[in-house]
C-alpha positions in Angstrom: -0.2 -0.3 0.3 2.8 2.3 0.8 4.8 1.9 -2.6 1.1 2.3 -4.5 0.2 5.8 -2.4 4.1 6.4 -3.9 3.4 5.6 -7.2 0.7 7.7 -7.4 2.2 10.6 -5.8 4.9 10.3 -8.7 2.3 10.4 -11.2 0.3 13.5 -9.2 4.2 15.2 -9.6 4.6 14.4 -13.2 1.2 15.6 -14.4 2.4 18.9 -12.5 5.4 19.0 -14.0 4.1 19.0 -17.4 1.3 21.6 -17.0 4.2 23.7 -16.4 5.0 23.9 -19.8 1.7 23.0 -22.1 3.4 23.4 -25.4 5.7 20.6 -24.9 3.2 18.8 -23.5 0.9 19.6 -26.6 3.9 18.7 -29.1 4.5 15.5 -27.9 1.1 14.3 -28.1 0.7 15.6 -31.6 3.9 13.9 -32.8 2.3 10.7 -31.2 -1.1 10.6 -33.2 1.0 11.3 -36.5 3.8 8.4 -35.6 -0.3 6.4 -35.1 -1.7 7.4 -38.3 0.9 7.1 -40.3 1.6 3.5 -39.4 -2.1 2.9 -39.7 -2.1 4.4 -43.0 0.8 2.4 -44.1 -0.8 -0.5 -43.1 -4.2 0.0 -44.2 -2.0 0.5 -47.3 -0.2 -2.9 -47.6 -3.1 -5.0 -46.7 -5.8 -3.1 -49.6 -3.1 -5.2 -51.9 -2.8 -8.3 -49.7 -5.5 -10.1 -47.6 -3.0 -11.9 -45.2 0.3 -11.6 -44.4 1.7 -15.0 -43.4 -1.8 -15.9 -41.5 -2.2 -12.5 -40.2 -5.1 -10.4 -41.7 -5.6 -6.7 -42.0 -7.6 -6.5 -38.3 -6.2 -9.4 -36.7 -2.4 -7.6 -37.7 -3.9 -4.5 -36.3 -4.8 -6.3 -33.0 -1.2 -7.1 -32.9 -0.5 -3.3 -33.4 -1.7 -2.2 -30.8 -0.9 -4.9 -28.4 2.8 -3.7 -29.0 2.2 -0.2 -29.0 0.4 -0.7 -25.4 3.8 -2.5 -24.6 5.8 -0.1 -25.7 3.9 2.7 -24.3 3.5 1.5 -20.5 7.2 1.1 -20.8 8.3 4.5 -22.2 5.5 6.2 -19.9 6.6 5.1 -16.9 10.6 3.7 -17.0 12.4 4.9 -20.1 12.6 8.2 -18.3 14.1 6.9 -15.2 16.4 4.2 -17.4 17.9 7.6 -19.7 18.7 9.8 -16.5 19.7 7.0 -14.5 23.2 8.1 -15.4 23.0 11.9 -14.8 22.0 10.8 -11.7 25.2 9.4 -10.8 27.1 12.6 -12.2 25.3 14.8 -10.4 25.6 12.9 -7.6 21.4 12.4 -7.1 21.8 8.9 -6.7 23.2 9.5 -3.7 20.1 10.8 -2.2 17.9 8.4 -3.6 20.4 5.2 -1.8 19.2 7.0 1.5 15.5 7.5 1.3 13.6 4.9 3.3 12.4 3.3 0.5 13.3 0.2 -2.0 16.7 2.1 -4.4 15.2 0.0 -7.5 11.4 1.1 -6.8 12.5 5.1 -6.6 15.4 4.8 -9.8 12.9 3.3 -11.8 9.2 5.2 -11.3 10.4 8.1 -9.8 9.8 10.6 -13.1 7.0 9.7 -15.3 6.2 10.4 -19.0 2.3 12.0 -19.2 2.6 12.4 -22.7 2.3 8.6 -23.5 -0.9 8.2 -21.9 -2.3 9.2 -25.1 -0.5 6.2 -26.8 -2.1 4.3 -24.4 -5.4 5.2 -25.3 -4.8 5.3 -28.4 -3.4 1.6 -28.6 -6.5 0.5 -26.4 -8.8 2.4 -29.2 -7.2 0.3 -32.2 -7.6 -2.6 -30.4 -11.0 -2.6 -29.9 -12.0 -1.4 -32.8 -10.0 -4.3 -34.4 -11.7 -6.9 -32.2 -15.3 -5.3 -33.5 -13.8 -6.1 -37.4 -13.1 -9.5 -36.5 -16.3 -9.9 -34.4 -15.0 -13.0 -33.0 -16.3 -14.3 -28.9 -13.8 -13.6 -26.6 -14.2 -14.8 -23.2 -13.6 -13.4 -19.7 -10.5 -15.7 -19.4 -8.7 -14.3 -22.8 -9.2 -10.9 -21.8 -7.6 -11.7 -18.3 -4.8 -13.5 -19.8 -4.1 -11.1 -22.4 -3.4 -8.5 -19.8 -1.6 -10.5 -17.9 0.7 -11.4 -20.4 1.0 -7.6 -21.1 2.2 -6.8 -17.8 4.8 -9.6 -18.2 6.1 -8.5 -21.6 6.4 -4.9 -19.7 8.1 -6.8 -17.0 10.6 -8.3 -20.1 11.4 -5.0 -21.0 12.0 -3.0 -18.4 14.1 -5.7 -17.3 16.3 -5.4 -19.8 16.5 -1.6 -19.5 17.2 -1.5 -16.3 20.2 -4.2 -16.8 21.3 -1.7 -19.1 21.2 1.7 -17.8 23.1 -0.1 -14.4 26.2 0.2 -16.9 26.1 4.0 -16.2 28.1 3.0 -13.1 31.0 2.2 -14.8 30.4 4.1 -18.0 29.6 7.7 -16.5 27.1 7.8 -19.6 25.1 6.1 -22.0 23.8 7.6 -24.4 23.1 4.2 -26.0 20.0 3.5 -24.3 17.8 4.9 -26.9 19.8 3.0 -29.8 19.5 0.5 -27.7 15.4 0.3 -27.2 14.5 1.5 -30.9 16.5 -1.5 -32.4 15.2 -3.9 -29.8 11.3 -2.5 -30.6 11.9 -2.7 -34.4 12.4 -6.7 -33.8 8.9 -6.8 -31.7 7.1 -4.8 -34.1 6.3 -7.5 -36.2 4.7 -11.0 -35.1 7.2 -14.2 -34.8 6.2 -15.9 -38.2 7.3 -13.2 -40.4 10.5 -14.7 -39.9 9.6 -18.1 -41.1 11.5 -19.6 -43.9 10.3 -20.0 -47.0 12.8 -23.6 -48.0 12.1 -26.0 -45.8 15.2 -27.4 -47.2 17.7 -25.0 -45.2 18.1 -22.5 -42.3 18.3 -19.6 -43.3 18.9 -16.3 -41.9 15.3 -15.3 -40.5 14.5 -18.6 -39.2 18.1 -17.7 -37.3 16.3 -14.5 -35.8 13.5 -16.1 -35.2 15.4 -18.8 -33.0 17.2 -16.2 -31.3 14.3 -13.6 -30.3 12.0 -16.4 -29.6 14.3 -19.4 -27.3 17.4 -16.9 -26.1 16.0 -13.7 -26.0 12.0 -13.7 -26.4 11.3 -10.4 -27.8 9.1 -11.7 -30.7 7.1 -13.9 -28.1 6.0 -11.2 -25.5 4.1 -9.2 -27.8 2.9 -12.2 -30.5 1.6 -14.4 -26.7 -1.0 -11.6 -26.2 -2.0 -10.8 -29.3 -2.9 -14.3 -30.2 -4.3 -15.2 -27.0 -6.6 -12.2 -27.4 -7.9 -13.4 -30.9 -7.8 -17.2 -29.4 -5.4 -18.2 -32.4 -2.6 -19.2 -29.4 0.1 -22.0 -30.8 1.6 -24.5 -29.1 2.2 -23.6 -25.2 6.1 -24.1 -25.4 6.2 -20.4 -26.2 4.3 -18.7 -23.8 6.1 -21.2 -21.3 9.1 -19.6 -22.8 8.3 -16.5 -22.5 7.0 -16.6 -19.0 10.7 -18.7 -18.0 12.8 -15.6 -19.7 10.9 -13.2 -18.3 11.1 -14.6 -14.8 14.8 -14.7 -15.5 15.2 -11.6 -17.1 13.9 -9.9 -14.3 15.5 -12.2 -11.3 18.7 -11.1 -13.0 18.1 -7.6 -13.7 17.4 -7.0 -9.8 20.8 -8.8 -9.2 22.7 -6.6 -11.7 21.3 -3.8 -10.0 22.4 -4.6 -6.4 25.5 -5.9 -8.1 26.0 -2.3 -9.7 25.0 -0.5 -6.0 27.6 -2.1 -4.4 30.3 -0.8 -6.5 28.9 3.0 -6.6 31.2 4.7 -4.3 29.3 8.2 -4.6 29.2 11.9 -6.6 33.2 11.6 -6.4 33.1 8.2 -8.8 
């Protein structure tokens, strides 16, 4: 309960900060609207020429797209500003204050600054999801909705774990300007369903299949968006994929926690 009250205070502070500069907030919202409209228009154009891409119809792909946008917007709203500012806290010594407060250091470092403009993308993603599912007109059970929301939480946890572990390198490097590049390349792979990387020649192992294997079984970037989308569409594949996603996410979160604590043990204060 204490941490929920603290999180609500962080959200309130973030909204107050944004309202101090309404023009900046409006620009961010307009930019997100343009990006959203451009992506939807692009795939409407593509699907005007074909009925399906692999096994994904237009509205099924829009369901997948909305799921990816929802996950991405939650991560960028809550965690990206904090992970990006981590190195600045180390450089200026503000991390010292976070470590002396009577609250979990990782919670404070991860959530003290939020980006409210990304909440508009959450609404856009939800609207696209509802519209796509209504166009498909397929029955959706309450169990599927609950499982979908659970998998969304798993996906957010997975991406957060990767992000915070990467941000911890700032303790040694001082600056970590590659964090945004890392997030950009990661989200590029997550923008397309796993089946897109299926090979076309059953007689040989193709480069797309190598990427599919690596980002399914080693680092399940392709699963954390595909599995929730297939769940809400009632087209889920082999249960092994869901188990791999859950196991990898759990391992990533535990490992990121260990990396964070280990990194702090090497932090020597503002003078370092």
